[in-house]
C-alpha positions as CSV (number, residue, x, y, z in Angstrom):
1,X,18.3,17.6,71.2
2,X,20.2,14.5,70.1
3,X,20.9,13.8,66.1
4,X,18.1,11.3,65.9
5,X,15.5,13.7,67.2
6,X,16.8,16.6,64.9
7,X,16.6,13.9,61.8
8,X,13.2,13.0,62.8
9,X,12.0,16.6,62.9
10,X,13.3,17.2,59.4
11,X,11.7,14.2,57.8
12,X,8.4,15.0,60.0
13,X,8.2,18.6,58.4
14,X,9.2,17.4,54.9
15,X,6.2,14.6,55.3
16,X,3.7,17.3,56.4
17,X,4.9,19.6,53.3
18,X,4.5,16.5,50.9
19,X,0.9,15.7,52.1
20,X,-0.2,19.3,51.7
21,X,0.8,19.6,48.1
22,X,-0.4,16.2,47.5
23,X,-4.0,17.5,48.2
24,X,-3.3,20.2,45.3
25,X,-2.4,17.3,43.0
26,X,1.2,18.6,42.8
27,X,2.3,15.0,42.1
28,X,-0.5,14.6,39.1
29,X,2.4,14.9,36.5
30,X,4.6,12.0,38.1
31,X,1.7,9.9,38.3
32,X,0.8,10.2,34.6
33,X,4.4,9.5,33.7
34,X,5.2,6.8,35.8
35,X,2.5,4.3,34.6
36,X,1.5,1.5,35.1
37,X,2.5,1.4,38.7
38,X,0.6,4.9,39.7
39,X,-3.0,3.4,39.6
40,X,-2.0,1.0,42.5
41,X,0.6,3.2,44.6
42,X,0.4,6.8,43.7
43,X,3.8,8.7,44.0
44,X,2.9,10.4,46.9
45,X,1.9,7.3,49.0
46,X,5.4,5.7,47.8
47,X,7.3,8.9,49.0
48,X,5.3,9.2,52.4
49,X,6.1,5.4,53.2
50,X,9.6,5.6,52.3
51,X,10.1,8.9,54.3
52,X,8.5,7.4,57.3
53,X,10.6,4.0,57.0
54,X,13.9,6.4,56.7
55,X,12.9,8.2,59.7
56,X,12.5,5.2,61.7
57,X,15.6,3.3,60.3
58,X,17.8,6.3,61.3
59,X,16.5,6.4,64.8
60,X,17.4,2.6,65.3
61,X,20.7,2.9,63.8
62,X,21.6,6.0,66.1
63,X,20.4,3.7,69.0
64,X,23.0,1.2,68.1
65,X,20.6,-1.3,66.0
66,X,22.8,-4.5,65.4
67,X,23.5,-5.5,61.6
68,X,21.0,-8.2,60.2
69,X,22.1,-11.5,59.3
70,X,21.8,-12.9,56.0
71,X,18.5,-14.6,55.5
72,X,18.3,-18.2,55.1
73,X,17.4,-19.8,51.9
74,X,13.7,-20.9,51.7
75,X,12.8,-23.9,50.1
76,X,10.1,-22.3,48.2
77,X,9.0,-18.6,47.9
78,X,5.2,-17.9,49.2
79,X,3.0,-17.4,46.3
80,X,1.1,-14.0,45.8
81,X,-2.3,-13.3,45.0
82,X,-2.9,-12.2,41.4
83,X,-3.4,-8.6,42.3
84,X,-0.4,-8.3,44.8
85,X,1.8,-10.1,42.0
86,X,0.6,-7.4,39.6
87,X,1.4,-4.4,41.7
88,X,4.9,-5.9,43.0
89,X,5.8,-6.6,39.1
90,X,4.8,-3.2,38.0
91,X,5.5,-1.0,40.9
92,X,8.3,1.7,40.0
93,X,10.8,3.2,42.4
94,X,10.8,7.0,43.4
95,X,12.3,9.5,40.4
96,X,15.8,9.0,39.9
97,X,16.9,12.5,38.6
98,X,18.5,15.1,40.8
99,X,16.4,17.5,43.0
100,X,13.2,16.2,41.6
101,X,11.2,16.8,44.9
102,X,12.0,20.9,44.8
103,X,9.7,21.4,41.7
104,X,6.3,19.6,43.2
105,X,7.1,20.5,46.8
106,X,8.9,24.0,47.1
107,X,8.6,23.8,50.8
108,X,11.2,20.9,50.5
109,X,14.1,23.6,50.1
110,X,13.7,24.6,54.0
111,X,13.8,20.7,54.7
112,X,17.1,20.7,52.4
113,X,18.5,23.8,54.2
114,X,18.0,21.9,57.7
115,X,19.5,18.8,56.4
116,X,22.4,20.6,55.3
117,X,23.1,22.2,58.6
118,X,22.6,19.0,60.3
119,X,25.3,17.2,57.9
120,X,27.7,20.0,58.9
121,X,27.4,19.3,62.5
122,X,30.5,17.7,63.8
123,X,28.5,15.3,66.1
124,X,26.3,14.2,63.3
125,X,29.6,13.6,61.0
126,X,30.8,11.4,63.9
127,X,27.8,9.5,63.9
128,X,27.4,9.0,60.4
129,X,31.1,7.7,59.9
130,X,30.7,5.4,62.8
131,X,28.3,3.1,60.5
132,X,28.2,2.7,56.7
133,X,24.4,2.1,56.9
134,X,24.0,5.7,57.7
135,X,25.3,6.5,54.3
136,X,23.1,4.3,52.4
137,X,20.1,5.9,54.2
138,X,21.0,9.4,53.4
139,X,22.3,9.2,49.8
140,X,19.0,9.2,48.3
141,X,17.5,11.9,50.4
142,X,20.4,14.2,49.7
143,X,20.0,13.4,45.9
144,X,16.3,13.9,45.8
145,X,16.8,17.2,47.5
146,X,19.4,18.5,45.3
147,X,22.3,18.5,48.1
148,X,25.7,18.0,47.4
149,X,27.1,15.2,49.3
150,X,29.3,15.7,52.0
151,X,32.8,13.7,52.1
152,X,31.3,11.3,54.6
153,X,28.6,10.3,52.3
154,X,30.7,9.9,49.0
155,X,30.8,6.5,48.1
156,X,34.6,5.5,47.7
157,X,35.4,3.5,44.5
158,X,36.7,-0.1,45.2
159,X,40.4,-0.8,44.2
160,X,40.6,-3.3,41.4
161,X,42.9,-6.3,42.0
162,X,46.1,-6.2,40.4
163,X,45.9,-8.4,37.2
164,X,48.9,-11.0,36.7
165,X,51.0,-10.4,33.6
166,X,49.6,-12.2,30.4
167,X,51.2,-15.9,30.2
168,X,52.4,-16.7,26.8
169,X,50.7,-19.9,25.6
170,X,53.0,-22.7,24.5
171,X,52.3,-24.0,20.8
172,X,53.0,-27.7,20.7
173,X,53.4,-27.4,17.1
174,X,56.2,-25.0,17.1
175,X,59.6,-26.7,18.0
176,X,62.0,-25.0,20.5
177,X,64.9,-23.1,18.7
178,X,68.4,-24.9,19.5
179,X,71.4,-23.3,19.8
180,X,73.5,-24.2,16.5
181,X,77.3,-24.5,17.2
182,X,79.5,-21.8,15.6
183,X,82.4,-22.7,13.3
184,X,85.8,-21.4,14.2
185,X,87.7,-19.3,12.0
186,X,89.2,-21.3,9.2
187,X,87.0,-24.5,9.4
188,X,84.0,-25.4,7.6
189,X,80.8,-25.8,9.3
190,X,80.2,-29.4,10.6
191,X,84.0,-30.2,10.7
192,X,85.8,-30.2,13.8
193,X,89.0,-28.5,14.2
194,X,92.0,-31.0,13.6
195,X,90.4,-33.1,11.6
196,X,90.6,-33.7,7.7
197,X,87.5,-34.1,5.8
198,X,85.9,-34.9,9.2
199,X,88.4,-37.5,9.8
200,X,90.6,-37.2,12.9
201,X,94.1,-36.4,12.5
202,X,95.0,-39.5,15.1
203,X,93.4,-42.2,12.8
204,X,95.5,-43.3,9.4
205,X,93.7,-43.0,6.6
206,X,93.2,-46.7,4.9
207,X,94.8,-45.4,1.8
208,X,98.1,-44.5,3.5
209,X,98.6,-48.4,5.0
210,X,101.3,-50.3,3.2
211,X,100.0,-53.2,1.1
212,X,100.1,-56.7,2.9
213,X,103.5,-58.7,2.3
214,X,102.7,-62.0,0.4
215,X,103.9,-65.2,2.4
């Protein structure tokens, strides 16, 4: 028996248990707390549809279904009728808390045990690890059945890109610091060595010139 056939048998048994409990109003509490979507699509209908789609998708992936291409952008979205628009705008997803299906459907514990045995099979682990789309299908199922995710289904954290060092902003109002000359020992600031009061020693001061000789 292949992995896809085993998985389909598990989902088929789970759907039968859900249908049997729905007859006994096992989902009545959920339908009362998940308004206003419950009058249009009760929880059992949404769960039944979701499980059937899950089984078909798993079988298609196991058979080597190609990845879907990105849909082309449409010029204008189709207009929905008022009744369908109200349903789509108010429809709620399945409950999100862990192991929520075990209380209304106690028989789902058997399906959880069978799924755990399937996920421990090396052949199933190799199949699931070959395509990340399997993990996206099985995570919600394991969550609603209260199963701990195996390593092949754990979502890995994406590494954050290294941030460049902060660049110090230049303020044009602040003038750059210029290096001031350091005076040598024994001299005054602003007077070069070998000068007298800022006058070079090679130049004779005017008061030392002899007076001109009269002719």
